[in-house]
Steps between C-alpha positions, in 0.01 A plus 500: 500500500367815669155645475465826312430817681194645319421862425193683383569397140702185547818377662744737662836428341677810625692429815539868570126552488444202732757632745342840496165348605669285762671808659160672505337199656738500786389848598148399580633299787718789597189721495242295697720306749526824704128465572542141628803594716428844644118497501386148571799364698595804706281801535132437411420213736587668828378843378160364376442323830590812686226696305257226591597541875430872471155430345424244776535780762674280748316183416636188337269483196377710215169418334485579128158402376428370844760229476732487816866499391786505747716801449814289485351269229379771260817497276502113472132504410553771235794304350274189481222697341732653238617155392133382463445802268804401309371143453187647328697754289791300376325246275285763345798734429702203371227414249488864371875506472530169304205555269563864410880479506518819694680424827671837522192715551361255755850501672489884494150509650587257782830668574360848522192384690732352759752788496212752529344320795830482672576873445161580652615336818651835581146608610469234770488658838285528818229225474501438131547119531234416250662711235825337580356142474336598162812642356695190616250261333518702171874528499571142595249359241643727238848384571397133469336567160795709369748227612301232315522713186870581560594129543305401189743707292800278601451222236445764238811711554752232566621170343455188718866466579520859632184515707661402828745781465239751388265401783776513763601843393143619544509368866833679547366828371204467740707425810735784403231763485340376815826538688575839350162651594511347842826682568336830404195411718726416790675846473169685476326312770791490745574867466140621450539765771793650318280540192233666699264207471294292745536125507162451326587753230828320439314165465250653255781646289663160492179336384431761232857502368460129429203578271691776323801268456271233357343730256820674384704186428212317342536737208820328387343148441187659357722679244716197413257195509299423194150346453472169323178366351476122569268243354205412711525180716416181316132423484408870591551666172138598468469672834456871490809700585491648844203286612450533873507129566803432283749511786311246701453274199878519441574426859273205506644368179854530656395325815328230289809444306703477819291195589705330229810596693405423855849520636530851362173583676630341817800726499289807440285403802806457722637844378164660569512381862853583603510830289191616696714465815799685338285790390323526838824515688631772274186715524445455875858516628489879569166480679642218724821692560332824595195379700632190658874558545473875553761583236520842342465594135877557468561148607232354269629695195854391562388141546304506167809658334707208625245260355516671157877488486537140618219377279729543200784309665257231624352450152852454353612262785183291472553485126843350563348247749248409243763415248649252751191364682211585252244775527236285675734400784625862533140635526406234758807604705383867472152405621663341809689826551183701468338282770786562736474875423139507622593305807773747569262793438256347759778487760657837411525729802332836480725801464797316362585642156817288471305169503256648253788585267616133516137391409495749213834376369360143500193618320708667234722202442212262424242743350659566164619142448157355587327717239761468230542122525125440521455676160787316351375160632155567373639578152630140469143366542338722238410339165687656209281757315274567807747716696286811502173350616664287770703792625175697519369241744834515686462885535146454623642262762783741579297807561138443445449216745721626783207614708453207742822571698415864577143392584625231745753741645225760564248259633741334744619844620137615545395181684807482724606857529864383435719563207725218620211258457431650159860462380531139621175410331678552162717193564207284355562651158874396492439155651218423258695650210803277591283179507324580179831596322672197630237276340540656149717288275645798309730287279199305383292818464770646265518177298121478465493860386731398216799698630862405529574414868813659639740288703401696820137609540 
């Protein structure tokens, strides 16, 4: 028996209408993934740090509000700050969306706040590092909030048996757009002289174009997705709609309920730890490649493009491994590979793009599979009927709590003056995540959640 897909006035029984919404839903990943790939992973980190170096007038530190910040750590600190902002914002927005049944206006607000902040990165030049840090914080937090709302549509637009397919297609759309725009960025940046542009101007155009792309393609899901008014959480019927504290009450209620499923909570903790390492490697790879290895932008863009293409193949390959060896064992194997990737990065010789490409290929092959299988494995441990609230906590772990890794990376770099020390410090997240995940009896967790346990899990 499958759960009904509910609409504004009851169940959606029209498969064509459901398919229309699903196709629109895919395009939000297509819209916003360009920001993650082009802005966060490739261009903004090195460029923002270069603005800070200009403002430091030959020194090693800038001092916003009198706080000394090493110029090479500014980007990492800004990423960390943006995720702290997201932690505060997501429960509040989630409460408003659930209580008022108006996700789409909130998704639109978050999407266009992020797209607008990204487009304004065109104005970053000279010593405007503070403006750059502010725009990064706004855009990154807005992305986290919008992705929380975007993911929450999945149970409403798809039947249970088709969610894996719908979710995977969303990932594929995102990787495809990231690769496509990176090719265009590579052409513009590599041939900027031919276009009559300076290097900084080319970077600013690449940054702003990601915001324009995000805003333009966000129109498709915003036209096709529909709002759904849901009943309030049990025991909270009398609370005023849109109450400021509602998000935090709902989050506390979910975490309290998770105490009845400690094995599910244990998996979420393990995921929080190793995913923090994954997200930090992705966001800091370009900074490491440019400042420590002395690689040019063309090399970095090509490497990230390689990651995007191989992430799709890696996800499919790890999916096949999971069918044979189980998702948990496959993720544990991937965490071992992540550890070796960091060790290889620490030993990587400067000025050697070929070795960096091999490293990028390894990242691509494990990145997509680690993320996809983690979401799949978590779904087995979620009690039936509580998918939405549990996946809200999962999204908070995925994006809202991934601030410790960038903070550790920035602090180690500031204290040691070495990006190699900073990159190797991230090993702790994968080792700790491995140990925590290895201790989670996922088969028992699925059984205690009342779910059917697959032969391989």
